[in-house]
Backbone as CSV, one residue per row, in Angstrom:
resi,resn,N_x,N_y,N_z,CA_x,CA_y,CA_z,C_x,C_y,C_z
1,UNK,-35.807,48.833,-122.305,-34.297,47.806,-122.475,-34.452,47.204,-123.701
2,UNK,-32.920,47.324,-124.271,-32.822,46.810,-125.757,-32.665,45.395,-125.548
3,UNK,-33.210,44.828,-126.253,-33.483,43.023,-126.641,-32.221,42.865,-127.278
4,UNK,-31.415,41.750,-126.648,-29.866,41.339,-127.081,-30.544,40.391,-128.470
5,UNK,-29.782,40.774,-129.410,-29.775,39.819,-130.632,-29.149,38.241,-130.277
6,UNK,-29.962,37.331,-130.981,-29.546,36.012,-130.394,-28.116,35.833,-130.793
7,UNK,-27.542,34.861,-129.898,-25.733,34.591,-130.149,-25.727,33.782,-131.354
8,UNK,-24.418,34.180,-132.194,-24.637,33.333,-133.327,-23.831,32.000,-133.015
9,UNK,-24.448,31.268,-133.559,-23.707,29.745,-133.866,-22.556,29.490,-133.514
10,UNK,-21.673,29.028,-132.490,-20.446,29.055,-132.027,-19.872,27.789,-132.918
11,UNK,-18.627,27.650,-133.091,-18.086,26.360,-134.067,-18.222,24.899,-133.292
12,UNK,-19.232,24.610,-132.391,-19.804,23.702,-131.990,-20.513,22.824,-133.034
13,UNK,-21.781,23.845,-133.373,-22.499,23.210,-134.408,-21.653,22.446,-135.710
14,UNK,-20.829,22.736,-136.087,-19.804,21.866,-137.312,-19.054,20.595,-136.145
15,UNK,-19.366,20.758,-134.854,-18.399,19.520,-134.292,-19.414,18.576,-133.476
16,UNK,-20.900,18.930,-133.693,-21.715,18.469,-133.119,-23.080,18.428,-133.944
17,UNK,-24.088,17.196,-133.957,-25.352,17.204,-134.570,-26.314,17.286,-133.222
18,UNK,-27.421,17.923,-133.683,-28.283,18.291,-132.510,-29.453,17.650,-132.801
19,UNK,-29.849,16.417,-132.065,-30.850,15.885,-132.512,-32.136,15.261,-131.513
20,UNK,-33.155,14.813,-131.784,-33.708,14.490,-130.482,-33.217,13.005,-129.787
21,UNK,-33.330,13.482,-128.574,-32.834,12.217,-127.770,-33.735,10.791,-127.807
22,UNK,-32.991,9.736,-127.897,-33.823,8.552,-127.790,-33.743,7.586,-126.394
23,UNK,-34.346,6.707,-126.253,-34.279,5.987,-125.091,-32.857,5.225,-125.183
24,UNK,-32.172,4.734,-126.217,-30.862,4.334,-126.030,-29.919,5.275,-125.744
25,UNK,-30.179,6.679,-125.787,-29.500,7.715,-125.073,-29.337,7.921,-123.638
26,UNK,-30.396,7.299,-123.037,-30.820,7.515,-121.554,-29.468,7.231,-120.562
27,UNK,-28.665,6.172,-121.295,-27.653,6.016,-119.884,-26.594,7.150,-120.169
28,UNK,-26.235,7.403,-121.490,-25.269,8.613,-121.290,-26.053,10.006,-120.868
29,UNK,-26.991,10.400,-121.089,-27.787,11.573,-120.738,-27.660,11.535,-119.117
30,UNK,-28.130,10.337,-118.694,-27.981,10.034,-117.094,-26.540,10.356,-116.681
31,UNK,-25.764,9.839,-117.304,-24.319,10.178,-116.806,-23.803,11.642,-116.709
32,UNK,-24.294,12.100,-117.660,-24.280,13.330,-117.974,-24.732,14.482,-117.190
33,UNK,-25.979,14.017,-116.804,-26.766,15.222,-115.891,-25.808,14.744,-114.254
34,UNK,-25.574,13.418,-113.920,-25.140,13.102,-112.822,-23.834,13.956,-112.647
35,UNK,-23.187,13.917,-113.763,-21.453,14.292,-113.635,-21.793,15.889,-113.697
36,UNK,-22.795,16.259,-114.331,-23.142,18.028,-114.503,-23.444,18.143,-113.038
37,UNK,-24.385,17.568,-112.155,-24.761,17.955,-111.237,-23.494,18.427,-109.982
38,UNK,-22.816,16.927,-110.118,-21.517,16.885,-109.199,-20.402,18.066,-109.464
39,UNK,-20.468,18.293,-110.732,-19.277,19.405,-110.832,-19.965,20.925,-110.925
40,UNK,-21.198,21.391,-111.311,-21.876,22.276,-111.513,-22.061,22.912,-109.822
41,UNK,-22.886,21.897,-108.968,-22.999,22.548,-108.135,-22.284,22.144,-106.789
42,UNK,-21.086,21.969,-106.850,-20.240,21.506,-105.888,-20.219,22.684,-104.683
43,UNK,-20.814,22.789,-103.754,-20.762,23.713,-102.761,-21.960,24.667,-102.444
44,UNK,-23.096,24.390,-103.298,-23.868,24.689,-103.365,-25.370,24.194,-103.366
45,UNK,-25.100,22.846,-103.257,-25.835,21.757,-102.792,-25.155,20.705,-102.006
46,UNK,-25.799,19.637,-100.643,-25.286,18.947,-100.088,-24.091,17.889,-100.697
47,UNK,-23.056,17.780,-100.408,-22.281,16.905,-100.833,-22.744,15.446,-100.876
48,UNK,-23.234,14.860,-99.725,-23.659,13.893,-99.641,-24.845,13.786,-100.720
49,UNK,-25.625,14.315,-101.199,-26.844,14.561,-102.015,-25.805,13.996,-103.303
50,UNK,-25.050,14.959,-103.647,-24.141,14.871,-104.998,-23.470,13.651,-104.933
51,UNK,-22.690,13.039,-104.031,-22.175,11.809,-104.096,-23.331,10.760,-103.988
52,UNK,-24.326,10.799,-103.604,-25.272,9.606,-103.493,-26.239,9.460,-105.255
53,UNK,-25.790,10.256,-105.817,-26.516,10.388,-107.164,-26.336,8.868,-107.924
54,UNK,-27.168,8.627,-108.508,-27.052,7.168,-109.279,-27.418,7.085,-110.694
55,UNK,-26.144,6.847,-111.638,-26.370,6.891,-113.073,-27.562,6.135,-113.645
56,UNK,-27.202,4.757,-112.828,-28.357,3.452,-113.342,-29.903,3.974,-112.932
57,UNK,-30.140,4.736,-111.758,-31.723,5.037,-111.667,-31.865,6.391,-112.201
58,UNK,-31.039,7.005,-112.651,-31.020,8.245,-113.352,-31.415,8.084,-114.641
59,UNK,-30.787,7.039,-115.214,-31.361,6.480,-116.935,-32.424,5.716,-116.301
60,UNK,-32.814,5.018,-115.662,-34.450,4.443,-115.642,-35.239,5.765,-115.812
61,UNK,-35.207,6.531,-114.810,-36.001,7.871,-114.961,-36.295,8.532,-116.214
62,UNK,-35.023,8.278,-116.855,-34.782,9.266,-118.192,-36.011,8.318,-118.895
63,UNK,-35.584,6.942,-119.316,-36.696,6.234,-120.193,-37.939,6.028,-119.623
64,UNK,-38.183,6.206,-118.487,-39.714,6.346,-118.321,-40.381,7.579,-118.451
65,UNK,-39.702,8.869,-118.609,-40.256,9.669,-118.875,-40.213,10.133,-120.261
66,UNK,-39.342,9.675,-121.099,-39.415,9.583,-122.318,-40.802,8.653,-123.188
67,UNK,-40.846,7.403,-122.353,-42.014,6.535,-122.641,-43.131,7.283,-122.332
68,UNK,-43.016,7.986,-121.464,-44.687,8.318,-120.767,-44.787,9.947,-121.244
69,UNK,-43.820,10.242,-122.178,-44.376,11.955,-122.270,-45.230,11.679,-123.821
70,UNK,-45.874,13.136,-123.590,-46.694,13.261,-124.556,-46.596,14.506,-125.790
71,UNK,-45.322,14.567,-125.889,-44.844,15.333,-127.065,-44.425,16.876,-126.660
72,UNK,-45.086,16.923,-125.717,-45.048,18.705,-125.121,-43.733,18.828,-124.632
73,UNK,-42.792,18.032,-124.040,-41.648,18.200,-123.492,-40.510,17.575,-124.676
74,UNK,-39.657,18.363,-124.972,-38.671,17.911,-125.777,-37.043,17.779,-125.524
75,UNK,-36.671,16.584,-125.562,-35.328,16.391,-125.158,-34.372,16.378,-126.512
76,UNK,-33.441,16.968,-126.317,-32.425,17.159,-127.603,-31.044,16.649,-127.269
77,UNK,-29.863,16.426,-127.857,-28.565,15.879,-127.595,-28.189,16.409,-128.301
78,UNK,-26.692,16.492,-128.240,-25.755,17.162,-129.063,-24.877,15.760,-129.178
79,UNK,-24.906,15.428,-130.577,-23.768,14.216,-130.374,-22.419,14.733,-131.469
80,UNK,-21.413,14.279,-130.988,-20.223,14.621,-131.447,-20.176,13.621,-132.328
81,UNK,-18.953,13.738,-133.205,-18.255,13.096,-134.371,-18.058,11.842,-134.196
82,UNK,-17.872,11.506,-133.340,-17.334,10.172,-132.844,-18.687,9.441,-132.155
83,UNK,-19.905,9.930,-132.374,-20.921,9.101,-131.686,-21.456,9.486,-130.352
84,UNK,-20.382,9.858,-129.718,-20.847,10.260,-127.949,-21.594,11.366,-127.962
85,UNK,-22.079,11.644,-126.734,-22.940,12.588,-126.396,-22.110,13.593,-125.825
86,UNK,-22.226,14.935,-126.483,-21.702,16.146,-126.024,-22.557,17.028,-125.168
87,UNK,-24.136,17.069,-125.092,-24.506,17.935,-124.388,-26.330,17.164,-124.457
88,UNK,-27.012,17.897,-123.497,-28.154,17.482,-123.504,-29.098,18.402,-123.305
89,UNK,-30.243,19.152,-123.736,-31.316,20.039,-123.251,-32.771,19.067,-123.371
90,UNK,-33.307,19.878,-122.292,-34.844,19.563,-122.506,-35.892,20.640,-122.143
91,UNK,-36.803,21.104,-122.946,-37.390,22.207,-122.806,-38.983,21.792,-123.162
92,UNK,-40.052,22.531,-123.047,-41.533,22.632,-123.078,-42.026,23.616,-122.668
93,UNK,-43.074,23.530,-122.402,-44.017,24.620,-121.975,-43.855,25.157,-120.611
94,UNK,-44.000,26.572,-120.297,-43.808,26.981,-119.091,-44.507,26.574,-118.194
95,UNK,-44.030,26.367,-116.639,-45.162,25.582,-115.684,-45.100,26.538,-114.783
96,UNK,-46.467,27.206,-114.212,-46.467,28.225,-113.314,-47.422,27.244,-112.320
97,UNK,-46.463,26.569,-111.241,-47.066,25.463,-110.392,-47.579,24.409,-111.284
98,UNK,-48.715,23.984,-111.557,-48.999,22.904,-112.085,-49.689,23.370,-113.338
99,UNK,-50.032,24.717,-113.813,-50.484,25.025,-115.243,-49.239,25.362,-116.070
100,UNK,-49.609,24.867,-117.256,-48.652,25.400,-118.438,-49.156,26.627,-118.834
101,UNK,-48.301,27.783,-119.472,-48.765,28.916,-120.054,-48.407,28.558,-121.766
102,UNK,-48.498,29.939,-121.885,-48.279,29.991,-123.357,-46.884,30.233,-123.684
103,UNK,-46.009,30.417,-122.858,-44.446,30.658,-122.975,-43.394,29.234,-122.858
104,UNK,-42.221,29.182,-123.556,-41.593,28.352,-123.193,-40.706,28.251,-121.821
105,UNK,-40.396,27.238,-121.674,-39.227,27.086,-120.455,-38.317,25.921,-120.888
106,UNK,-37.011,26.367,-120.488,-35.560,25.440,-120.222,-35.494,24.977,-119.163
107,UNK,-36.100,23.499,-119.219,-36.163,22.550,-117.786,-34.257,22.455,-117.584
108,UNK,-33.766,22.048,-118.386,-32.410,21.396,-118.146,-31.409,21.731,-119.346
109,UNK,-30.272,22.342,-118.927,-29.442,21.808,-119.965,-27.562,21.609,-119.653
110,UNK,-27.240,20.435,-119.684,-26.209,20.083,-119.017,-25.085,19.180,-120.031
111,UNK,-24.031,19.307,-119.830,-22.839,18.756,-120.969,-21.908,18.204,-119.581
112,UNK,-20.999,17.211,-120.555,-19.900,16.670,-119.849,-18.977,17.653,-119.364
113,UNK,-18.116,17.959,-118.089,-17.658,19.146,-117.569,-16.945,19.219,-118.516
114,UNK,-15.918,18.527,-119.283,-14.999,18.841,-120.111,-15.355,19.069,-121.597
115,UNK,-16.707,19.267,-121.513,-17.434,20.132,-123.031,-17.600,21.389,-122.436
116,UNK,-17.470,22.005,-121.445,-17.597,23.202,-121.163,-16.685,24.163,-121.817
117,UNK,-17.566,25.186,-122.294,-16.505,26.276,-122.762,-16.303,26.167,-124.394
118,UNK,-16.711,25.048,-125.062,-16.108,24.575,-126.399,-17.624,24.825,-127.229
119,UNK,-18.735,25.288,-126.635,-19.867,25.971,-128.095,-20.914,24.987,-127.923
120,UNK,-21.097,23.954,-127.231,-22.052,23.097,-127.146,-23.034,23.554,-126.456
121,UNK,-22.758,24.270,-125.163,-24.159,24.663,-124.642,-24.730,25.503,-125.322
122,UNK,-23.870,26.597,-125.772,-24.546,27.602,-126.753,-25.416,27.060,-127.975
123,UNK,-24.620,25.929,-128.952,-25.278,25.149,-129.685,-26.528,24.870,-129.632
124,UNK,-26.896,24.451,-128.215,-28.012,23.813,-127.626,-28.922,25.032,-126.947
125,UNK,-28.775,25.630,-126.479,-29.600,26.880,-125.961,-30.087,27.736,-127.669
126,UNK,-29.032,27.312,-128.593,-29.553,28.313,-129.818,-30.656,27.535,-130.298
127,UNK,-30.840,26.438,-130.281,-31.626,25.563,-131.172,-32.399,25.536,-130.174
128,UNK,-32.711,25.240,-128.966,-34.157,25.502,-128.052,-34.846,26.936,-128.143
129,UNK,-33.916,27.926,-128.236,-34.612,29.233,-128.286,-34.998,29.488,-130.096
130,UNK,-34.351,28.756,-130.650,-34.889,28.848,-132.081,-36.312,28.073,-132.346
131,UNK,-36.282,26.753,-131.646,-37.643,26.279,-131.933,-38.627,26.607,-131.199
132,UNK,-38.430,27.194,-129.929,-39.465,28.090,-129.053,-40.374,29.257,-130.063
133,UNK,-38.951,29.908,-130.756,-39.296,31.255,-131.109,-40.319,30.860,-132.719
134,UNK,-39.787,29.584,-133.296,-40.587,29.413,-134.465,-42.087,28.853,-134.139
135,UNK,-42.207,28.136,-132.907,-43.099,27.653,-132.502,-44.441,28.905,-131.872
136,UNK,-43.670,30.105,-132.112,-44.477,31.105,-131.875,-44.748,31.650,-130.273
137,UNK,-43.772,30.949,-129.687,-43.620,31.677,-128.302,-43.145,32.647,-127.952
138,UNK,-44.040,33.666,-127.150,-43.554,35.012,-126.990,-42.140,35.055,-126.119
139,UNK,-41.932,34.133,-125.058,-40.965,34.221,-124.204,-40.677,32.990,-123.708
140,UNK,-39.524,32.598,-123.152,-38.490,31.509,-122.892,-37.929,32.004,-121.448
141,UNK,-38.446,31.035,-120.605,-38.213,30.786,-119.394,-36.931,29.898,-118.401
142,UNK,-36.134,30.229,-117.566,-35.403,29.047,-117.188,-35.351,29.293,-115.526
143,UNK,-34.536,28.404,-114.791,-34.406,28.696,-113.608,-33.106,28.204,-113.261
144,UNK,-32.327,28.828,-112.473,-31.019,28.513,-112.284,-30.311,28.923,-110.901
145,UNK,-30.109,28.171,-110.166,-29.511,28.630,-108.694,-28.687,29.795,-108.911
146,UNK,-29.412,30.421,-107.445,-28.556,31.805,-107.765,-27.271,31.859,-106.962
147,UNK,-26.575,30.838,-106.446,-25.005,31.028,-106.404,-24.346,30.541,-107.879
148,UNK,-24.800,29.961,-108.812,-24.419,29.460,-109.875,-24.027,30.563,-110.853
149,UNK,-22.702,31.445,-110.405,-22.420,32.023,-111.272,-22.254,31.852,-112.949
150,UNK,-21.578,30.620,-113.229,-21.286,30.549,-114.158,-22.444,30.222,-115.030
151,UNK,-23.164,29.607,-114.722,-24.461,29.229,-115.573,-25.148,30.905,-115.740
152,UNK,-25.291,31.452,-114.657,-25.983,32.702,-114.833,-25.226,33.529,-115.877
153,UNK,-23.781,33.850,-115.765,-23.069,34.450,-117.121,-23.319,33.715,-118.372
154,UNK,-23.542,32.530,-118.643,-23.969,31.858,-119.754,-25.396,32.266,-120.168
155,UNK,-26.252,32.290,-119.665,-27.692,32.731,-119.769,-27.790,34.138,-120.352
156,UNK,-26.848,35.032,-119.214,-26.950,36.629,-119.334,-26.007,36.677,-120.908
157,UNK,-25.367,36.358,-121.123,-24.767,36.361,-122.656,-25.661,35.851,-124.184
158,UNK,-26.638,34.777,-123.522,-27.404,34.732,-124.488,-28.722,35.392,-124.568
159,UNK,-28.704,36.411,-124.033,-29.960,37.440,-123.861,-30.757,37.330,-122.718
160,UNK,-30.863,36.541,-121.768,-31.685,35.986,-120.747,-31.443,37.113,-119.353
161,UNK,-32.530,37.451,-118.920,-32.191,38.530,-117.490,-32.902,38.151,-116.458
162,UNK,-32.563,38.336,-115.356,-33.411,37.687,-114.548,-34.619,38.542,-114.082
163,UNK,-35.721,38.210,-113.877,-37.101,38.814,-113.815,-37.163,39.533,-112.145
164,UNK,-36.279,38.816,-111.536,-36.675,39.080,-109.754,-37.358,38.043,-109.414
165,UNK,-37.891,37.080,-109.959,-38.464,35.905,-109.243,-37.721,35.131,-108.653
166,UNK,-37.713,34.494,-107.459,-37.107,33.458,-106.851,-37.709,32.569,-106.255
167,UNK,-37.077,31.355,-106.162,-37.928,30.286,-105.444,-37.296,29.456,-104.583
168,UNK,-37.561,28.841,-103.774,-36.803,27.575,-102.844,-36.738,26.511,-103.816
169,UNK,-35.455,26.048,-103.645,-35.542,24.639,-104.326,-35.001,23.681,-103.129
170,UNK,-35.834,22.493,-102.609,-35.204,21.750,-101.864,-34.693,20.401,-102.484
171,UNK,-33.451,20.302,-102.117,-32.781,19.413,-102.424,-31.960,18.432,-101.221
172,UNK,-31.586,17.307,-100.762,-31.224,16.779,-99.831,-30.841,17.352,-98.790
173,UNK,-32.095,17.688,-98.188,-32.530,18.086,-97.280,-31.855,19.701,-96.682
174,UNK,-31.497,20.365,-97.525,-31.178,21.921,-98.035,-32.383,22.533,-98.546
175,UNK,-32.397,23.872,-98.526,-33.239,25.005,-99.240,-32.130,25.675,-100.461
176,UNK,-32.052,25.658,-101.329,-31.112,26.350,-102.488,-32.043,27.270,-103.357
177,UNK,-31.613,28.431,-103.414,-32.329,29.443,-103.910,-32.392,29.122,-105.491
178,UNK,-33.331,29.448,-106.120,-33.275,29.503,-107.576,-33.882,30.833,-108.051
179,UNK,-33.458,31.553,-108.932,-33.732,32.738,-109.390,-34.703,32.417,-110.816
180,UNK,-35.303,33.108,-111.385,-35.959,32.702,-112.799,-35.160,33.730,-113.644
181,UNK,-35.037,33.526,-114.931,-34.664,34.006,-116.225,-35.448,33.935,-117.026
182,UNK,-35.669,35.147,-118.284,-36.412,35.078,-118.943,-36.060,35.569,-120.501
183,UNK,-36.368,35.682,-121.325,-35.715,35.936,-122.973,-37.252,36.115,-123.715
184,UNK,-37.337,37.534,-123.981,-38.652,37.722,-125.404,-37.921,37.218,-126.313
185,UNK,-38.916,36.327,-127.161,-38.530,35.528,-128.483,-39.247,36.148,-129.348
186,UNK,-40.112,37.135,-129.333,-40.656,37.802,-130.403,-40.530,39.401,-130.161
187,UNK,-41.138,40.134,-130.909,-41.310,41.226,-130.892,-40.264,42.146,-130.542
């Protein structure tokens, strides 16, 4: 199988600055995550669950995770020229159950719906894969809802491939299947 070359940086890096997330970003990141779920997962996750998502509660969780972090999980934001956040990504060690392996994992990547297609997601993903490769990690994994065709196309265009692993994801009283994607970072 031929390994795809990394995607070139899109025009977004000229329009956004990627930097570490701070606690001050928690409200915007929470709103982005909630809006992202409500937009991307409509029809895949029970609507009652999506409608009940609470930005304030999510912001509190974001602050708590940042405060309790040990540095192994990295939150990045893409900041637009006007100071608003245009995207958020979080990554760290791959989790195989409770065990952290020597590979990387993209835990989340969300954009405000109006930023989709502007290169912000690609810029964040390029930054994350670059950081994982620079750290010497051999592979990077991520999980995506099986029915999320847009996200699957996005990750496939970035050189990720579904490796056949699938897990159920319990949310809002429903079981939603996720598929695992992987990309080699070295060799």
